[in-house]
N, C-alpha and C positions, 0 to 999 in steps of 0.2 A: 543590828537595825540600820537601815539606810540614812544616808546623810539628808535632810531636808532638801538641801539643794538638788541633790542627784534626784529626790523624787520628782521634784518640780520639774527637772529638765528632760526625764524620762518621756512623757507623753508628748513632748515638743519635737522629740528625735523621732520617737514611733511614728509621729503623724508626716514626716517628711517622706516623700516616695522613695528617695534615695536608701532610705534605711528599712524597707519593707521585708520582713522576714529575719530581722536581725534580732537576736534572741536577748532576753531581759538581762543578762549577766554582761552581753556586750553593750547593751545601751547604757548599762549602769557605768560600764569602763568610759565610755564616750562622754557621759554626763560629768565625769570628774575633771576633765580638762577644757571645758566650754565656759564662756562668760556671757554676760547678758548686757546690751545696749539698749537704751531708749533714744531714739531719734526725731526731732522736731520735724515738722512739715516744712519742706524745701530743702532740709540737709541734703549734701551731696557725699554720698559714702564713698564712693571715689571716681576717678575720673577716668577717660582712655588715656592710656598711656603708662599710668602708675604702676608701681611694680606690686604683684601679687604675695600678698603677706596673711590673707586669711580666707575663710569659707564661713558663709552666712547663712541662716536658716530664719525666716519670717514666723515671728511669733503671733504678730497681731498688726493690722496696717498694710500698706500697699507700697511698691516701689515701681517706679518706671526705670527701664531698661532702654537706653538709645544712643546712638552715635553721633558724632560730630564731624561734618565736613570740614574742608579746607577754608570755607568761607564762614564758619560759624553756624552751618544750617543743620537743625537737629533731626534726625530720622528714629522714630520710635520703633523699636524693635518688639516689647512686650512690656504688659506691666503684670506683675508677680503679686501673689496674697499669702495669707497665711498657710503654712506648710510647705510652701515654695521654697527653693536655695538659688544660690548665686555667689559668682566669685570662683569657681573651683576650676573654670577654663585657663587662667592663668597659672595657677597653681599646678594643673596637670600639665601644661605645655611649658613653662620656665618663661613664657613671654610677658611682655608688659599688660596690663589691662586692656581688652579689645573693645571695650563700651564703658560708657558713664551709668551710675547707679544714681538715682535722686529719691530720697522720701516723699512720697505723695500728701499722705497722712501722718500722726503720729504713730510711728512704728516700732515695734520691741522685736529686736534680733537676738538671736544665739550665736555667738561668734566662735568657730574653732581655727587656732594658730595654724600656720603652715607646718610648722614641724609635727605638730599632734596629727594634720591630715595626713601627711606624709607617712607617718608612722600607721594609721589607721588603714591605708591604701595597701600597704606591705604585709599586715598582719589579717587582713579579711579581704580574700580574693571576692567574695559575693557583692561587697559593696564596691570593689574597683569595677567591676563588670556593669554595675548599675550606673556608674558615671560613665562609664564608653557609651551605654546604648542610649543615654538620656543627651551625651553630647551630640551624636549624630543625629537625633530628633531636631535639637536645637541649631545645629548647622544647616541642615536643610531647611529649618522656618526661617531663618535671618536671610539664608541666601535668596528666597522668594521674595521677602519684604524688601531688601534691598534693590532687587531687580524690578520691583515695583515701580519704587521711588526714583530709580535711574531713568526707567521709561518716560516719567512723567516730567523730567525736566527737559527745558525747550533745547537746549544745544547740549547734548550730552558728548563729553570728550571722547576724541578717537584715539586708540593706540597707535602709537608710533613703534618703530622698530627697536628703539631705546626700552620701552614698556616691556616690550615680549623678551628682550635680552635679559632685562631685570627679573621677569617672572621664571625664566628658564632657570637663571641662577638661583633664584628662592627655591626652585624645585629640586635641583641637584643639591643643596645645601642641606634641605630636609630629608632627602634620600641618604646623604652621609650620617646625619644626626640618628635617623631612625636605624640603618645598618650598626651603628656602633651602640646603640642602647638594645638591639636586640640580637641575641645571639644566632638566630637562625638568618637574620638579614634579608635582604631582597635582591635577587640577580639584576645586575644592569641590563645585561642581554638576556630577555628571557629563553629559559629551557622550552625545548619541544617534548612532546609525549607521544607514547604510541597509544593509539585507542584501545588495544586489547591489554593494556596494563589496568583497566577497570573491569571489573566483572559484574555481572547483573545476577540478582538473585530474587526468587519468589518471597511473596511474605512469610511463608512457612518456614521456609530458610533462614531470613531473616530474624524469626521469633527465636529459632533455635540458636543461631550465632548469638543474639543479646542476650539469651539466658546462660551463655556459656562466658558472657565477659565482652562481648563486642561492643564497641561505643556506636549509638544511633545518633545521628545527626540530621537535623529538620534543617534543610538549606532555604526555606522560604523565608520572605521577610517576615520583621518580628511581629506586625500586627497580626499577620494569618498565624504564628504560632502562637501568639497570646490566646487566640480565640480558641484553637484545638490543636492537641498535637499528640503523637507518641508519649506515652508515660514513662519518662526515664530519659527522654532525647535531650540533646544539647543544642540549642540556636547556633546558627553559624551562617548570618546573612550576607550576602555579596558585600553590601556597601560599607560594612564595618570588620570585614573577613580578617585583615591583617591585625587589627586589635583584639578581637576574639580570640584569633588562634594563638596570638603571644601568651595570654592568658590562660587558656584552656589545655592547650595542645602543644606550648612551646616545649615542656618538659616529657611527652608522650613517647612510649617505645615506639619505634617507625615500623615495627611488626604487629603493632596491637590492630586487630581487625576494626573496620570502621565500614558502617553502613550508612548509605546518605540516601535520603528521599525528599521529595517536593518538587512537584513539577504542575502547571498548568495548561492549558491548550495554548498558550503564547509564549511560553517561558520555561526551559528546562533549565531550574534551578540546582537541580541536583547532580546533573551532569557536570556544569559550571564549576560547583564547589567541589566535587569529587577529584575532577582534572587537576584543580588547584592544590589540594592535598596531595596528590601524588607527586606534581611539582616540589612540594614541599619536602619529599623524601618517604612518604608513607607508602609501604609496599603491599598494604594487604586490604584495599578499598574497593567496596563492592556499592552498587546502585541497586535499591530495592524496586523492583518494578509493580508498576500499580500504585506504589505511594500509600498515601494515607489513607485512600477508600479502599485498597486492597486489604490493609492490615486491619479496617475496621469490620470488612466483609467476613474476616475468620474470628469477629467479635474478640480480638485481642485489646488489651488495656489502653485506652487515652485519657489524657487530662482535658478537660474543657472547662472554659472560663465561666466562672458563676455570675449571674447576672448581679446587679449591684442594686 
């Protein structure tokens, strides 16, 4: 029989978007290592610059996510409610907290310590991929909000050559850290590729190769993929290419066939992703002509998002 605490925690974990699709057994495993906290309105859960030591899921109540400027001016990034989570950015990057979190109402949270958070990411790739996808969405959202706040400032500061030098140094440092952590690494001097290194196949040829074990890659942005995609395809969008590649393709045999599809009238996502795969050393990459529409015309299986 399940422990009452585990039975109580399982719905909370299952309701968090990051744990969608996780099995009952895995949720029970996670429930054994989390704790609960009740926070009064106005409680500062953590502040910008604090070390990252825990991951939080909101059970009830609301929290405010904001950043403080040099003069103490607060810029609100978002308000989170039941089912939302926070605190993972610092745990994933190893950097201090990048924002402040304050309880707006009496708020109940489920807390996962850093050690258990790291263990879950290492043992459950699906959860890791969900974190990467959500991180990219948060970064784009926060960047847009911060840009709006900056444009409203009466005298926005100008970057000096010292600022540019600092940014360049940070970029180089991040590159070194990434190449150290990623066995494939990223070349400092981009490689070149020959266009004939990528072949084109028809939907019929693509289906036959897929049935023989080829990997089908959807190169479109994740929102298009979520709406409709070839059943069994892997989403590899350009904005998070390096993260998804490291987790899904890093240990793949470079001879394994890969078929890429996904383009519209204004953007050839398939070509860009295919050539990136070639630059990573994959020697059997093809682009499927006519893409998803050609596949559907042959009445091959697709996965469609269900209306809520």
